[in-house]
N, C-alpha and C positions, 0 to 999 in steps of 0.2 A: 419285456412286460409293457413298455410304452406302445409298442407296435400293436399288441393285442387291444389295448384301449382305443387306439386310433381306428382299428378295424371295426370294433364294436360301435364307436361313434358314427362311422360311415353307414353301418347297418341301420342304426336308428334314423339317420337322416334319409336314407333310401326309403324307409317305410313311410316317411312323411311326404314324399314327393307328390303322390296323388292329392293329398290334403292341401299341400302348398299351392298346387295348381287350382284347386277349388277356391281357396282363399283369394288367389289372384283374380278369379272371376268376380268375387264379391267386391274387391277393390276396384276392378275395372268397371263394374256397374256403377259404383259411386262416381267414378271419373266421367262416365257417360252423362250423368246428371248436371255436370258443370260445363260440358262442351256444347258448342253450337250444334243442335240436332241436324243431322244429315250433311255435315261438313266432312271434308276429307279425314280430319282427325277423328271425328265421331265414328266414321265407318271403319277406320283402322282398329280402334278400341273395341267397337262392336264385333268385328270379325274375330279379334283375339279372345273376347269373352265367349263367343260361340265355339271357337276352337278349343278353349280350355274345358268347356262343358263336355266335349267329345273325348278329349285326351285323358282327363282324370279317371274316368271309368275304365277306359282301355288299358291304361298303365296299371291301375289297381288290379284288374283281372289278369293281365299278362304276367305281372310280377307276384301274383298270388298275395296281394296286399288288401283285399277287400275287407272292410271293417264296418261295424255298425256305426261308429263315430263318423267314418268317411261317407257312408250312405246318408246319414242325417245332415252332415255338412253340405253335401251335394244338393240335397233337397232344399235346404235353407238358401243356398246360392241361387237355385232355380226360382224360388219364391221372390228373392230380392230382384233378380233379373226381370221376371215377369211384371212385378210391381213397377219397376223403373220404366219398362217399355210401355206399360199402360199409361203411366204418368206423362211420358214423352209423346206417345203416339195419339192418344185419344184427343187431346186438344188440337193437335196440329192437323190431323186427318179429318177433323169434323165428322166423326162417326154419326150415323143417323141415330135417333133416339132409341129405336128398336135394337140397334147394335149395343148401345150402352146398357139397356135393360138386360139383354142377353148376357153380357159380360158380368153384370151384377148377379144374375141367377147362377152362372157358372161359379162365381166366387162363393156364393152361399152354399152351393152343393159341396164344393171343396172344403169349406170350413166345417160343414156338418160331418163330412167324412173324417176330417182330422179329430173332431170332438169325439165321434163314435169310436174311432181307433184308439184315442188316448184313454177313453173310459174302459174299453175292452182290454187293452194291452198295457196300460200304465206307462206308455212311452209314445213319442211321436210316431205316427203311422203313415209316413210318406211311402208310396209304392212306386217301383220302377217298372211299370208295365209298358208293353209296346205302345199302347195308346197314349200313355203319358210322354213317352219319348217322341211320338209323332206330333203331339201337341207342342212340345218344345221346339221341334224342327219347324213346325208351321208358324209359331210365334217369331222365331228367329228370321224366317223368310218373309214375314209380313211386308216390310218396306219394298222388297224386290217383287213380291207377288202383286202388290198394289200398282207398281209401274206396269206390269204386264196384263193384269186382269181387271184393274179398276177397284174402287173402294168397296162397292156393294158385294161383288163376287168374292173378293178377298175376305171381307168381314164374315160372310156366310161360311166360307170354307174353313177359316180358322176357328170360328165359334162352334161350328159343327163338330170338328175334331176335338176341341176342348170339352164340349158337352159330353160326347161319348166317353172320353177318358175320365171326366169327373164323375159321371154316373157309375162307370165301371169301378172306379176306386171306392166309391161310397158303398156299392153292393159288396165288394170284396171285404172291406173293413167291417161291414155289418154281419156277414155270414161266415167268414173264415174262422176256423178253430184256433189258428195261431197267426202271429204276425210274420208274414213272409214278404219282406221288402222287395225281393227280386222276382216276385211272381210275374209271369209273362202276360197273362190275361185272365179274365174271369173263367175261361175254359180250362185253366190249370187247377181249379179247385177240386 
């Protein structure tokens, strides 16, 4: 009988692996805020946070462990990471004023989308569209793109992708009949 209890406990722990990976990203994001930006330690934690963002979803899908709780937790971790990166990058990269205004407009659109989604579905309405995934990748690559493309080109590139994904999410939350967190794009409606 003890063996069965142990197996059951292992099954419960296995179901939590994707969520534990996501929680590690939230903790890693907090660590980024206390590290010296762009130091070796910073980039190690930064890379691990990005890796965890990819792994949690892959593991959840491969092990058939996708859950509403996990999707919301992943989106919360994404919001924390994006906020931390803005907090760290905006002052250090000395973004032009138009870039800061563009980021504010994107944030307002995202907030409007969340409010509309919450009113319509009575729950957080974060969507995992291809455009949102592309935005996450672009944000993660910002410091590397900056080195290769320069500040203005990188800002335009990242803000353009983020704008498209924010508007797409807003439209989906405004017109979709049901909350479909894993919708691929507006063309899936």
